[in-house]
Residue frames relative to the residue before (quaternion, step in Angstrom):
aa qw qx qy qz dx dy dz
M 1.0000 0.0000 0.0000 0.0000 0.00 0.00 0.00
A 0.4271 -0.6918 0.5214 0.2592 3.56 -0.94 0.90
V 0.0257 -0.7563 0.6534 0.0200 3.55 -1.13 0.76
I 0.0224 -0.8312 0.5522 -0.0609 3.54 -0.34 1.29
L 0.1845 -0.7606 0.6161 0.0885 3.52 -1.01 0.92
H 0.1155 -0.7629 0.6316 0.0753 3.56 -0.94 0.91
V 0.0865 -0.7966 0.5981 0.0166 3.54 -0.81 1.05
D 0.0474 -0.7883 0.6128 -0.0302 3.53 -0.89 1.03
M 0.3445 -0.7428 0.5364 0.2045 3.58 -0.59 1.15
D 0.4480 -0.7350 0.4513 0.2357 3.58 -0.78 1.06
A 0.8266 -0.1505 0.0789 0.5365 3.59 -0.75 1.14
F 0.0519 -0.9024 0.4215 0.0733 3.53 1.06 0.93
F 0.6999 0.4630 -0.2988 0.4545 3.60 0.64 -1.04
A 0.6622 0.4998 -0.3032 0.4688 3.57 0.94 -0.89
S 0.6495 0.5263 -0.3182 0.4471 3.59 0.97 -0.81
V 0.6491 0.4994 -0.3182 0.4775 3.59 1.02 -0.77
E 0.6132 0.5460 -0.3538 0.4480 3.60 1.01 -0.72
L 0.6482 0.5362 -0.3227 0.4339 3.59 1.02 -0.74
L 0.5539 0.5971 -0.4015 0.4190 3.59 1.19 -0.39
S 0.7178 0.4014 -0.2334 0.5189 3.58 1.12 -0.71
H 0.7812 0.2268 -0.1111 0.5709 3.57 1.20 -0.54
P 0.0787 -0.8347 0.5435 0.0405 3.61 0.40 1.14
E 0.5774 0.5944 -0.3816 0.4095 3.59 1.20 -0.42
W 0.6178 0.5463 -0.3479 0.4459 3.60 1.25 -0.22
R 0.4584 0.7046 -0.4514 0.2995 3.60 1.20 -0.23
G 0.7979 0.2762 -0.2279 0.4848 3.53 -1.03 0.89
K 0.6666 0.4716 -0.2964 0.4953 3.58 1.31 -0.08
P 0.5730 -0.5711 0.4402 0.3896 3.63 -1.14 0.48
L 0.0236 -0.8052 0.5908 -0.0467 3.58 -0.68 1.15
I 0.0797 -0.7971 0.5985 0.0022 3.56 -0.83 1.04
V 0.1646 -0.7775 0.6037 0.0627 3.56 -0.78 1.11
G 0.5380 0.5967 -0.4511 0.3886 3.57 -0.70 1.08
A 0.7819 -0.2554 0.2223 0.5235 3.54 -1.12 -0.64
G 0.6133 -0.5713 0.4072 0.3629 3.55 -1.23 0.51
P 0.6808 -0.5348 0.3183 0.3864 3.58 -1.20 0.46
H 0.7673 0.3053 -0.1812 0.5341 3.60 1.15 -0.48
E 0.5311 0.6167 -0.3989 0.4225 3.56 1.28 0.41
R 0.4833 -0.6147 0.5255 0.3354 3.51 -1.28 0.35
G 0.4763 0.6274 -0.4740 0.3934 3.55 -0.32 1.25
V 0.4580 -0.7043 0.4900 0.2329 3.52 -1.31 0.02
V 0.5713 -0.5440 0.4883 0.3731 3.51 -1.39 0.17
S 0.3203 -0.7347 0.5659 0.1933 3.57 -0.84 0.97
T 0.7236 -0.2442 0.1547 0.6267 3.54 0.98 -0.93
C 0.1632 -0.7859 0.5881 0.0992 3.56 -1.26 0.16
S 0.5830 -0.5771 0.4380 0.3677 3.54 -1.23 0.41
Y 0.6421 -0.5300 0.3822 0.4009 3.56 -1.25 0.33
E 0.5738 0.5759 -0.3778 0.4431 3.59 1.16 -0.51
A 0.6691 0.4775 -0.2971 0.4858 3.61 1.05 -0.74
R 0.6203 0.5658 -0.3447 0.4199 3.58 1.06 -0.70
K 0.5702 0.5968 -0.3827 0.4151 3.58 1.15 -0.51
Y 0.6901 0.4523 -0.2684 0.4971 3.59 1.21 -0.48
G 0.6270 -0.5674 0.3277 0.4214 3.59 1.27 0.14
V 0.4414 0.6807 -0.4692 0.3487 3.59 1.24 0.16
R 0.0079 -0.8059 0.5906 -0.0421 3.57 -0.95 0.91
S 0.6289 -0.5139 0.4227 0.4021 3.56 -1.27 0.37
A 0.8175 0.2451 -0.2241 0.4705 3.55 -1.22 0.77
M 0.4789 0.6398 -0.4497 0.3988 3.59 1.27 0.11
P 0.5408 -0.5920 0.4620 0.3789 3.64 -0.98 0.64
S 0.5317 -0.6596 0.4257 0.3178 3.57 -0.89 0.92
R 0.6101 0.5533 -0.3568 0.4409 3.58 1.07 -0.65
T 0.6364 0.5050 -0.3216 0.4864 3.58 1.07 -0.71
A 0.6264 0.5380 -0.3299 0.4576 3.57 1.02 -0.82
Y 0.6435 0.5231 -0.3155 0.4612 3.57 1.02 -0.81
Q 0.6392 0.5186 -0.3288 0.4630 3.58 1.01 -0.78
L 0.6816 0.4813 -0.2869 0.4705 3.58 1.02 -0.77
C 0.8117 0.0720 0.0192 0.5793 3.55 1.01 -0.84
P 0.0825 -0.8594 0.5029 0.0410 3.63 0.47 1.15
H 0.6796 0.4826 -0.2998 0.4641 3.61 1.14 -0.43
A 0.4235 0.7150 -0.4624 0.3093 3.60 1.27 0.13
I 0.4258 -0.6403 0.5705 0.2884 3.53 -1.33 0.40
F 0.1568 -0.7797 0.6022 0.0696 3.58 -0.80 1.04
T 0.0562 0.7851 -0.6151 0.0459 3.57 -0.97 0.86
P 0.4672 -0.6635 0.4913 0.3164 3.62 -1.01 0.68
P 0.5965 -0.5668 0.4135 0.3898 3.62 -1.16 0.43
H 0.1447 -0.7496 0.6398 0.0882 3.55 -1.21 0.64
M 0.1981 -0.8629 0.4538 0.1010 3.53 0.41 1.32
S 0.6262 0.5440 -0.3612 0.4261 3.60 0.98 -0.72
A 0.6403 0.5120 -0.3253 0.4713 3.59 1.03 -0.74
Y 0.6516 0.5099 -0.3195 0.4619 3.59 0.95 -0.83
Q 0.6507 0.5291 -0.3191 0.4414 3.57 0.99 -0.85
K 0.6289 0.5387 -0.3396 0.4461 3.60 0.99 -0.78
V 0.6807 0.4626 -0.2912 0.4876 3.59 0.91 -0.88
S 0.6181 0.5424 -0.3413 0.4552 3.59 1.05 -0.75
D 0.6377 0.5258 -0.3317 0.4548 3.59 0.95 -0.82
K 0.6387 0.5137 -0.3217 0.4740 3.59 1.01 -0.79
A 0.6496 0.5238 -0.3163 0.4512 3.56 0.99 -0.86
F 0.6944 0.4669 -0.2873 0.4661 3.59 0.84 -0.92
E 0.5886 0.5350 -0.3678 0.4818 3.58 1.12 -0.53
T 0.6345 0.5220 -0.3168 0.4739 3.58 1.05 -0.78
F 0.6180 0.5475 -0.3497 0.4427 3.60 0.94 -0.82
S 0.6668 0.5289 -0.3026 0.4290 3.58 0.97 -0.89
H 0.5567 0.5932 -0.3957 0.4262 3.61 1.24 -0.23
Y 0.7254 0.4382 -0.2235 0.4815 3.58 1.21 -0.47
T 0.7810 -0.1065 0.0621 0.6123 3.59 1.23 -0.41
P 0.4363 -0.6807 0.5053 0.3016 3.61 -1.07 0.55
Y 0.6460 0.5358 -0.3049 0.4501 3.56 1.28 -0.32
V 0.1888 0.7882 -0.5420 0.2223 3.54 0.18 1.38
E 0.1077 -0.7735 0.6231 0.0418 3.57 -0.88 1.02
G 0.2343 -0.7802 0.5668 0.1232 3.56 -0.45 1.20
V 0.2414 -0.7738 0.5719 0.1259 3.57 -0.74 1.05
S 0.7614 -0.1210 0.0970 0.6295 3.55 1.06 -0.78
V 0.7547 -0.3865 0.2628 0.4604 3.57 -1.27 -0.07
D 0.8010 0.2682 -0.1178 0.5221 3.61 1.13 -0.56
E 0.7215 0.3901 -0.2167 0.5295 3.60 1.21 0.34
A 0.1075 0.8013 -0.5814 0.0911 3.59 -0.99 0.81
F 0.2926 -0.6850 0.6319 0.2141 3.51 -1.39 0.39
L 0.1054 -0.7871 0.6065 0.0385 3.58 -1.02 0.85
D 0.2795 -0.7151 0.6140 0.1830 3.57 -1.00 0.86
I 0.0373 -0.8507 0.5233 -0.0333 3.58 -0.27 1.27
A 0.3292 0.7782 -0.4907 0.2127 3.61 1.25 0.13
G 0.7367 0.4311 -0.2351 0.4649 3.58 0.94 -0.84
S 0.6669 0.5119 -0.2946 0.4544 3.59 1.26 -0.11
L 0.5046 0.7042 -0.4118 0.2826 3.59 1.17 -0.45
H 0.6357 0.5587 -0.3448 0.4061 3.60 1.02 -0.73
L 0.6054 0.5730 -0.3451 0.4314 3.59 1.26 -0.30
F 0.7086 0.4431 -0.2397 0.4941 3.58 1.26 -0.28
P 0.5845 -0.6294 0.3833 0.3395 3.58 -1.05 0.76
G 0.4822 0.6465 -0.5033 0.3101 3.53 -1.18 0.66
A 0.4275 -0.7190 0.4933 0.2388 3.56 -1.07 0.75
T 0.7676 0.2708 -0.1441 0.5628 3.58 1.23 -0.47
L 0.6725 -0.4617 0.3759 0.4396 3.54 -1.31 0.23
R 0.6385 0.5407 -0.3304 0.4368 3.57 0.93 -0.86
E 0.6873 0.4816 -0.2919 0.4587 3.59 0.85 -0.94
R 0.6690 0.4919 -0.3058 0.4657 3.60 0.96 -0.83
A 0.6322 0.5263 -0.3347 0.4596 3.59 1.04 -0.74
I 0.6393 0.5108 -0.3267 0.4730 3.58 0.99 -0.78
S 0.6418 0.5271 -0.3271 0.4509 3.59 0.96 -0.86
L 0.6724 0.4881 -0.3019 0.4674 3.59 0.90 -0.91
G 0.6813 0.5071 -0.3032 0.4321 3.57 0.81 -0.98
E 0.6808 0.4745 -0.2947 0.4738 3.58 0.92 -0.85
A 0.6239 0.5314 -0.3443 0.4582 3.60 1.05 -0.69
L 0.6505 0.5101 -0.3190 0.4636 3.58 0.96 -0.84
R 0.6611 0.5066 -0.3164 0.4541 3.60 0.87 -0.88
A 0.6605 0.5062 -0.3107 0.4593 3.58 0.97 -0.84
E 0.6654 0.4941 -0.3155 0.4622 3.60 0.97 -0.79
I 0.6111 0.5332 -0.3522 0.4671 3.61 1.02 -0.71
R 0.6577 0.5090 -0.3110 0.4601 3.58 0.91 -0.90
R 0.7008 0.4738 -0.2740 0.4576 3.59 0.93 -0.89
V 0.7385 0.4310 -0.2339 0.4628 3.59 0.86 -0.96
C 0.7876 0.3470 -0.1557 0.4848 3.57 0.90 -0.95
G 0.3957 -0.7384 0.4679 0.2817 3.59 1.14 -0.46
V 0.6794 0.4045 -0.2846 0.5421 3.58 1.29 0.25
T 0.4518 -0.6853 0.4994 0.2773 3.57 -1.26 0.24
C 0.1433 -0.7625 0.6223 0.1041 3.52 -1.31 0.34
S 0.3058 -0.7134 0.5959 0.2058 3.53 -1.31 0.35
V 0.1599 -0.8167 0.5543 0.0133 3.54 -0.91 1.00
G 0.0495 -0.7578 0.6494 0.0408 3.53 -1.16 0.75
I 0.1138 -0.7793 0.6142 0.0509 3.59 -0.96 0.88
A 0.1296 0.8015 -0.5566 0.1759 3.56 -0.75 1.08
P 0.6105 -0.5708 0.3953 0.3812 3.61 -1.25 0.10
N 0.7994 0.1269 -0.1105 0.5768 3.63 1.21 -0.06
R 0.7282 -0.4690 0.2984 0.4008 3.53 -1.35 0.28
L 0.6537 0.5360 -0.3204 0.4274 3.56 0.84 -0.97
L 0.7146 0.4529 -0.2606 0.4650 3.56 0.80 -1.02
A 0.6156 0.5346 -0.3526 0.4592 3.60 1.07 -0.67
K 0.6445 0.5147 -0.3113 0.4719 3.57 1.02 -0.84
I 0.6437 0.5036 -0.3195 0.4795 3.60 0.94 -0.86
G 0.6496 0.5414 -0.3143 0.4314 3.57 0.97 -0.84
S 0.6721 0.4982 -0.3073 0.4535 3.58 0.95 -0.83
E 0.6707 0.4773 -0.2946 0.4854 3.59 1.21 -0.43
E 0.5235 0.7050 -0.3848 0.2845 3.56 1.23 -0.48
H 0.8298 0.1181 -0.0321 0.5445 3.61 0.89 -0.85
K 0.2192 0.7878 -0.5424 0.1928 3.61 0.95 0.82
P 0.6193 -0.2208 -0.7500 -0.0721 1.48 -2.12 1.38
D 0.8103 0.2787 -0.2089 0.4712 3.54 -1.40 0.22
G 0.4406 0.7195 -0.4255 0.3273 3.56 0.97 0.87
F 0.1533 -0.7580 0.6257 0.1025 3.53 -1.33 0.31
T 0.0263 0.7971 -0.6013 0.0485 3.58 -0.86 0.99
L 0.1741 -0.7341 0.6482 0.1025 3.53 -0.90 1.01
M 0.2827 -0.7993 0.5119 0.1386 3.55 -0.40 1.25
P 0.5921 -0.5472 0.4323 0.4039 3.63 -1.21 0.34
F 0.3149 -0.7689 0.5341 0.1562 3.57 -1.17 0.62
E 0.6561 0.4964 -0.3244 0.4668 3.61 1.14 -0.44
P 0.6108 -0.6121 0.3574 0.3531 3.63 -0.91 0.92
D 0.6793 0.4792 -0.3069 0.4633 3.62 0.85 -0.88
D 0.6513 0.5092 -0.3133 0.4673 3.59 1.00 -0.81
I 0.6315 0.5348 -0.3259 0.4571 3.57 1.05 -0.81
A 0.6629 0.5084 -0.3069 0.4560 3.57 0.90 -0.95
R 0.6597 0.4976 -0.3127 0.4684 3.60 0.96 -0.80
F 0.6341 0.5323 -0.3322 0.4519 3.58 1.01 -0.77
L 0.7290 0.4447 -0.2417 0.4609 3.58 0.91 -0.94
A 0.5152 0.7046 -0.4078 0.2680 3.59 1.04 -0.71
P 0.7630 0.3624 -0.2465 0.4752 3.70 0.73 -0.83
K 0.5205 0.6615 -0.4141 0.3465 3.60 1.25 -0.19
P 0.5171 -0.6205 0.4747 0.3498 3.62 -1.05 0.62
L 0.6493 -0.5556 0.3550 0.3790 3.55 -1.13 0.67
G 0.6111 0.6173 -0.3441 0.3565 3.58 1.04 -0.73
V 0.5717 0.6048 -0.3974 0.3865 3.62 1.18 -0.28
I 0.7057 0.4548 -0.2797 0.4658 3.61 1.12 -0.46
W 0.5665 -0.5933 0.4552 0.3462 3.52 -1.16 0.71
G 0.7522 0.3712 -0.2826 0.4653 3.54 -1.01 0.80
A 0.6802 0.4193 -0.2856 0.5290 3.58 1.25 -0.25
G 0.0175 -0.8173 0.5739 -0.0484 3.56 0.21 1.32
K 0.7649 -0.3843 0.2518 0.4516 3.53 -1.32 0.05
K 0.6710 0.5053 -0.3134 0.4429 3.58 0.89 -0.88
T 0.6461 0.5119 -0.3188 0.4678 3.57 1.00 -0.81
V 0.6425 0.5298 -0.3144 0.4557 3.56 0.95 -0.92
E 0.6864 0.4756 -0.2881 0.4687 3.59 0.89 -0.93
A 0.6547 0.5310 -0.3161 0.4353 3.58 1.01 -0.81
L 0.7108 0.4599 -0.2635 0.4625 3.60 1.09 -0.63
K 0.4903 0.6909 -0.4207 0.3245 3.59 1.21 -0.35
P 0.6618 0.5094 -0.3412 0.4314 3.67 0.82 -0.81
Y 0.6770 0.4670 -0.2901 0.4893 3.59 1.22 -0.41
G 0.5420 -0.6508 0.3835 0.3683 3.57 1.29 0.16
I 0.5338 0.6038 -0.4112 0.4260 3.56 1.24 0.43
V 0.1460 0.8144 -0.5409 0.1513 3.57 -0.20 1.28
T 0.7508 0.3053 -0.1962 0.5519 3.61 1.20 -0.31
C 0.6473 -0.4884 0.3986 0.4285 3.55 -1.30 0.18
G 0.6108 0.5608 -0.3471 0.4381 3.58 1.09 -0.69
D 0.6164 0.5352 -0.3423 0.4652 3.60 1.05 -0.73
L 0.6746 0.4820 -0.2887 0.4787 3.56 1.00 -0.84
Q 0.5997 0.5508 -0.3555 0.4590 3.58 1.08 -0.66
R 0.6829 0.4815 -0.2893 0.4670 3.60 0.92 -0.87
L 0.5959 0.5609 -0.3631 0.4455 3.57 1.14 -0.61
G 0.2413 -0.8346 0.4635 0.1742 3.56 1.07 -0.78
R 0.6430 -0.5199 0.4053 0.3898 3.52 -1.35 0.19
G 0.7685 0.3828 -0.2686 0.4367 3.54 -1.28 0.38
N 0.4711 0.6614 -0.4592 0.3600 3.59 1.18 0.43
A 0.5644 -0.6358 0.4269 0.3080 3.56 -1.26 0.33
L 0.6185 0.5938 -0.3352 0.3904 3.61 1.24 -0.17
V 0.8198 0.0497 0.0290 0.5698 3.57 0.79 -1.00
S 0.6168 -0.5629 0.4081 0.3690 3.54 -1.29 0.37
D 0.6149 -0.5383 0.4245 0.3898 3.56 -1.27 0.40
D 0.5951 0.5788 -0.3646 0.4217 3.60 1.08 -0.69
L 0.6641 0.4973 -0.3100 0.4643 3.59 0.97 -0.84
V 0.6255 0.5183 -0.3355 0.4770 3.59 1.04 -0.71
D 0.6259 0.5385 -0.3370 0.4525 3.58 0.97 -0.84
M 0.6736 0.4974 -0.3048 0.4538 3.58 0.92 -0.86
A 0.5952 0.5533 -0.3644 0.4548 3.60 1.13 -0.55
F 0.6724 0.4322 -0.2782 0.5326 3.57 1.28 -0.41
G 0.5550 -0.6348 0.3800 0.3803 3.59 1.29 0.00
I 0.4649 0.6638 -0.4529 0.3717 3.59 1.23 0.38
S 0.2187 0.7820 -0.5441 0.2113 3.57 -0.60 1.14
D 0.7304 -0.4044 0.3307 0.4401 3.53 -1.39 0.03
D 0.1541 -0.8150 0.5543 0.0697 3.60 -0.85 0.96
R 0.5270 0.6224 -0.4167 0.4016 3.59 1.15 0.61
V 0.2534 -0.6933 0.6469 0.1912 3.51 -1.34 0.48
Y 0.2579 -0.8043 0.5231 0.1139 3.56 -0.59 1.17
W 0.0870 0.8014 -0.5774 0.1297 3.53 0.13 1.35
E 0.3382 -0.7266 0.5604 0.2086 3.57 -1.25 0.41
E 0.3512 -0.7571 0.5231 0.1725 3.53 -0.88 1.02
G 0.8352 0.2248 -0.1531 0.4780 3.54 -1.17 0.67
R 0.8172 -0.2121 0.1758 0.5062 3.52 -1.19 -0.64
E 0.5933 -0.5927 0.4105 0.3580 3.54 -1.03 0.79
K 0.2510 -0.7598 0.5817 0.1460 3.54 -0.95 0.90
S 0.7777 0.0578 -0.0541 0.6237 3.54 1.29 -0.25
V 0.1980 -0.7256 0.6400 0.1572 3.53 -1.31 0.37
S 0.1430 0.8073 -0.5524 0.1508 3.57 -0.59 1.09
R 0.1243 -0.7518 0.6405 0.0956 3.50 -1.37 0.34
E 0.1254 -0.7791 0.6115 0.0582 3.54 -1.13 0.72
H 0.1314 -0.7607 0.6276 0.1010 3.53 -1.26 0.46
T 0.1757 -0.7609 0.6187 0.0856 3.54 -0.86 1.05
F 0.3672 -0.7469 0.5127 0.2109 3.56 -0.61 1.10
G 0.5509 -0.6154 0.4533 0.3353 3.55 -1.09 0.73
E 0.7613 0.0666 -0.0437 0.6435 3.54 1.19 -0.65
D 0.5911 -0.5872 0.4082 0.3731 3.59 -1.03 0.73
V 0.2197 -0.8041 0.5485 0.0652 3.56 -0.93 1.00
A 0.1717 -0.7958 0.5762 0.0724 3.56 -0.84 1.02
D 0.5662 0.6062 -0.3787 0.4105 3.60 1.27 -0.13
R 0.4322 -0.7382 0.4587 0.2407 3.57 -0.52 1.21
A 0.6551 0.5331 -0.3224 0.4274 3.59 0.89 -0.92
T 0.6454 0.5230 -0.3199 0.4556 3.58 0.99 -0.80
V 0.6669 0.4898 -0.3018 0.4735 3.58 0.92 -0.90
R 0.6545 0.5183 -0.3077 0.4564 3.58 0.97 -0.87
E 0.6451 0.5169 -0.3167 0.4652 3.59 0.98 -0.82
T 0.6374 0.5173 -0.3190 0.4737 3.57 1.02 -0.79
L 0.6097 0.5579 -0.3405 0.4484 3.57 1.03 -0.79
L 0.6650 0.5135 -0.3133 0.4427 3.60 0.88 -0.90
S 0.6450 0.5015 -0.3347 0.4695 3.60 1.01 -0.69
L 0.6254 0.5247 -0.3356 0.4701 3.60 1.09 -0.66
V 0.6223 0.5468 -0.3344 0.4494 3.58 1.01 -0.82
A 0.6546 0.5100 -0.3115 0.4630 3.58 0.92 -0.90
D 0.6580 0.5073 -0.3076 0.4638 3.58 0.99 -0.83
V 0.6354 0.5195 -0.3248 0.4700 3.59 0.99 -0.83
G 0.6411 0.5378 -0.3267 0.4394 3.59 0.93 -0.86
R 0.6647 0.5038 -0.3100 0.4563 3.58 0.88 -0.92
R 0.6719 0.4864 -0.3020 0.4698 3.59 0.91 -0.87
F 0.6565 0.5390 -0.3163 0.4223 3.54 0.92 -0.92
R 0.7178 0.4736 -0.2587 0.4400 3.58 0.93 -0.87
R 0.4361 0.6756 -0.4801 0.3506 3.59 1.18 0.21
E 0.7411 0.2592 -0.1802 0.5926 3.55 1.25 -0.39
N 0.5091 -0.6425 0.4808 0.3111 3.55 -1.23 0.52
R 0.3826 0.7058 -0.4929 0.3354 3.57 0.08 1.31
W 0.2408 -0.7492 0.6021 0.1349 3.51 -1.32 0.38
A 0.3124 -0.7603 0.5460 0.1619 3.59 -1.04 0.79
R 0.2866 -0.7702 0.5488 0.1532 3.55 -1.17 0.61
T 0.7878 0.2573 -0.1181 0.5470 3.60 1.19 -0.39
A 0.1993 -0.7524 0.6181 0.1101 3.55 -1.10 0.83
R 0.1159 -0.8112 0.5728 0.0214 3.57 -1.05 0.78
L 0.1611 -0.7679 0.6168 0.0625 3.57 -1.03 0.94
K 0.0904 -0.7846 0.6123 0.0370 3.55 -1.07 0.81
L 0.0003 -0.7838 0.6204 -0.0271 3.57 -0.95 0.93
R 0.0507 -0.7800 0.6235 0.0187 3.56 -0.97 0.90
D 0.2932 -0.7861 0.5180 0.1669 3.57 -0.75 0.98
A 0.7624 -0.4110 0.2608 0.4265 3.54 -1.34 0.07
S 0.6994 0.4371 -0.2673 0.4983 3.59 1.19 -0.45
F 0.5192 -0.6716 0.3712 0.3762 3.56 1.37 0.31
N 0.3674 0.6619 -0.5439 0.3620 3.57 1.10 0.65
T 0.1205 -0.8221 0.5562 0.0154 3.57 -0.71 1.09
I 0.0731 -0.7709 0.6310 0.0462 3.55 -1.01 0.86
T 0.1336 -0.7627 0.6279 0.0785 3.54 -1.18 0.65
R 0.0499 -0.7846 0.6179 -0.0026 3.54 -0.86 1.00
Q 0.0221 0.8052 -0.5924 0.0169 3.57 -0.95 0.79
A 0.0600 -0.7842 0.6175 0.0070 3.53 -1.26 0.52
P 0.4999 -0.6449 0.4735 0.3315 3.59 -1.06 0.65
L 0.4490 -0.6425 0.5433 0.3007 3.56 -1.15 0.63
E 0.6358 -0.5558 0.3685 0.3886 3.57 -1.12 0.60
E 0.7666 -0.0722 0.0447 0.6365 3.54 1.18 -0.64
P 0.6550 -0.4864 0.3620 0.4510 3.63 -1.14 0.35
S 0.0063 0.8396 -0.5349 0.0942 3.58 -0.66 1.12
R 0.0962 -0.7821 0.6125 0.0624 3.53 -1.35 0.39
D 0.5813 0.6107 -0.3588 0.4005 3.60 1.26 0.15
D 0.6405 -0.5716 0.3749 0.3500 3.53 -1.24 0.61
I 0.6287 0.5592 -0.3528 0.4093 3.57 0.94 -0.83
T 0.6833 0.4753 -0.2883 0.4733 3.58 0.87 -0.93
F 0.6504 0.5128 -0.3219 0.4588 3.60 0.92 -0.87
R 0.6621 0.5125 -0.3121 0.4489 3.57 0.94 -0.89
R 0.6501 0.5122 -0.3212 0.4604 3.59 0.92 -0.86
A 0.6657 0.5039 -0.3091 0.4554 3.57 0.93 -0.87
A 0.6546 0.5195 -0.3145 0.4503 3.58 0.95 -0.87
L 0.6917 0.4747 -0.2854 0.4634 3.56 0.88 -0.94
A 0.6119 0.5423 -0.3563 0.4522 3.60 1.05 -0.67
L 0.6635 0.4912 -0.3021 0.4767 3.59 0.95 -0.86
F 0.6717 0.5033 -0.2961 0.4559 3.57 0.93 -0.92
D 0.6926 0.4834 -0.2880 0.4514 3.60 0.81 -0.98
R 0.6218 0.5278 -0.3418 0.4669 3.56 1.13 -0.60
E 0.7012 0.4538 -0.2675 0.4804 3.58 0.99 -0.80
W 0.7924 0.1170 -0.0329 0.5978 3.57 1.05 -0.81
P 0.1568 -0.8282 0.5323 0.0791 3.61 0.24 1.24
E 0.5876 -0.5833 0.4309 0.3589 3.53 -1.14 0.65
G 0.7754 0.3254 -0.2539 0.4780 3.56 -1.00 0.85
R 0.6852 0.4382 -0.2841 0.5078 3.55 1.28 -0.09
T 0.4012 -0.6817 0.5566 0.2542 3.53 -1.29 0.42
W 0.4034 -0.6991 0.5262 0.2677 3.55 -0.83 0.95
R 0.7065 -0.5170 0.2765 0.3965 3.57 -1.14 0.60
K 0.7891 -0.0344 0.0357 0.6122 3.58 1.06 -0.77
A 0.6479 -0.4838 0.3932 0.4378 3.55 -1.27 0.21
V 0.4518 -0.7067 0.4901 0.2371 3.55 -1.13 0.75
R 0.2517 -0.7672 0.5765 0.1253 3.55 -0.92 0.97
L 0.8084 0.0326 0.0378 0.5865 3.57 1.01 -0.87
I 0.0388 -0.7603 0.6467 0.0470 3.54 -1.20 0.65
G 0.0134 -0.8070 0.5901 -0.0196 3.56 -1.03 0.78
F 0.0938 -0.7697 0.6284 0.0616 3.52 -1.27 0.48
G 0.1015 0.7998 -0.5879 0.0669 3.54 -1.09 0.72
V 0.2623 -0.7232 0.6086 0.1942 3.51 -1.36 0.18
T 0.0386 -0.8024 0.5950 -0.0250 3.56 -1.10 0.70
N 0.7086 0.4166 -0.3513 0.4482 3.58 -1.36 -0.08
F 0.0785 0.8476 -0.5152 0.1003 3.55 0.55 1.24
Q 0.0208 -0.7566 0.6508 0.0596 3.49 -1.35 0.38
D 0.5490 -0.6721 0.4128 0.2765 3.56 -1.19 0.59
S 0.7517 0.2765 -0.1784 0.5716 3.58 1.27 -0.05
P 0.4975 -0.6594 0.4599 0.3259 3.62 -1.06 0.56
D 0.6194 0.5638 -0.3367 0.4301 3.56 1.23 -0.33
D 0.5462 -0.5882 0.4835 0.3491 3.52 -1.22 0.53
D 0.6826 -0.5171 0.3292 0.3979 3.55 -1.22 0.38
E 0.6977 0.4722 -0.2816 0.4593 3.58 1.00 -0.75
P 0.4172 -0.7171 0.4964 0.2556 3.62 -0.79 0.98
T 0.1041 -0.7884 0.6037 0.0558 3.57 -1.21 0.50
L 0.4956 -0.6669 0.4736 0.2921 3.57 -1.13 0.62
F 0.7626 0.3257 -0.1646 0.5341 3.57 1.17 -0.53
E 0.4953 -0.6643 0.4755 0.2955 3.55 -1.04 0.79
N 0.5339 -0.6106 0.4846 0.3276 3.53 -1.08 0.78
P 0.5021 -0.6802 0.4371 0.3068 3.64 -0.74 0.98
S 0.6856 0.4861 -0.2917 0.4567 3.58 1.11 -0.57
A 0.4375 0.7331 -0.4435 0.2728 3.59 1.28 -0.15
E 0.6682 0.4979 -0.3141 0.4549 3.59 0.93 -0.84
T 0.6177 0.5237 -0.3423 0.4764 3.60 1.03 -0.72
R 0.6418 0.5241 -0.3187 0.4603 3.57 0.96 -0.86
R 0.6733 0.4987 -0.3057 0.4523 3.58 0.88 -0.92
K 0.6231 0.5325 -0.3418 0.4597 3.61 1.02 -0.74
R 0.6583 0.5014 -0.3092 0.4688 3.59 0.94 -0.87
E 0.6528 0.5116 -0.3146 0.4616 3.56 1.00 -0.81
R 0.6512 0.5061 -0.3227 0.4644 3.59 0.96 -0.82
L 0.6323 0.5254 -0.3290 0.4646 3.57 1.03 -0.77
S 0.6659 0.4955 -0.3036 0.4678 3.60 0.89 -0.91
D 0.6487 0.5114 -0.3198 0.4642 3.60 0.97 -0.83
A 0.6481 0.5198 -0.3177 0.4569 3.59 0.99 -0.82
L 0.6551 0.4988 -0.3107 0.4749 3.58 0.98 -0.82
D 0.6119 0.5392 -0.3485 0.4619 3.60 1.06 -0.72
A 0.6547 0.5189 -0.3108 0.4533 3.58 0.96 -0.88
L 0.6517 0.5073 -0.3160 0.4670 3.58 1.00 -0.80
R 0.6478 0.5099 -0.3193 0.4674 3.56 0.99 -0.80
A 0.6366 0.5398 -0.3306 0.4405 3.58 0.99 -0.81
K 0.6985 0.4421 -0.2542 0.5020 3.58 1.14 -0.65
G 0.5077 -0.6714 0.4066 0.3551 3.56 1.30 -0.02
L 0.5035 0.6701 -0.4119 0.3574 3.59 1.25 0.29
L 0.7672 0.1802 -0.1113 0.6054 3.57 1.29 -0.18
H 0.2011 -0.7917 0.5696 0.0911 3.55 -1.02 0.84
């Protein structure tokens, strides 16, 4: 039987900021663009959420809702350091870890449960989940919410059930799962975005139970969506063995975003994060990859070869924007609002040179080296906290 743990760091960016500014605790905190700048909220504390502030909201709107909030720009290097500690902690409980983003992961813990006290699977799962949460709090100084379930969908729902700093062991038997989900609003399941939820309201379908009664083979929704209303979903954790085959980062928006500029700006921050992680080892990438997921959980992946093996931010940024602009040209509306965007690089090699030797240096080699030195210098400044 699959046993999957989903861990979600609570208001992660805001929580990390509080480590440096404990005087901000208990106050509305907004991480992102300034209150009078053109930009969006990256994340916010739970105190700010009480006023209606949400991720991806324009910062000016956030200021109107909560003018007394503290605004601070993102400090990605600080977030990455805490994220690295968190993922190292995850590895203490299982080698099978799938990082979804800097603050979220799925863990396959089926093979680890016997290491924890308890006479039943339920007792051992609770012991493991509580131990992980306590270690994250001690090592990272922030809290996380955990859900344990027989598949990804239910584990994700579980981690949202008692946020922040919550733990939920979901039911494992099909009948118990269906009863648990029945009163939940449709929006808790993947594939039921805002548009789908609104479209089904006139038919009296507002909960998972309504969808369960509708059943498979209906003319309104897909069988996959009905299955998810019963809690049927993918039960695998997609981890990578051995040396990294790709380096990537994803961002799931708190609310689906239809504004191209906001999605594009988020992409650039992901590119910078990927570059920093990638340069921790002496390697060069040959392929760039873009990922977009819409409000209905339709996912597309686009990739393109880099002009030459690269490891610098300038090349990664150009490749990311070329892929994005090709998929979502300026002045056009994408098919649906965006739920998730991701960027990564793959096809690594240990040298910037092609496999075939040459008597003459590539004319672009000096340009490449300058870009690499610039990226390395910026990484060093960020590590010292002198650049964000």
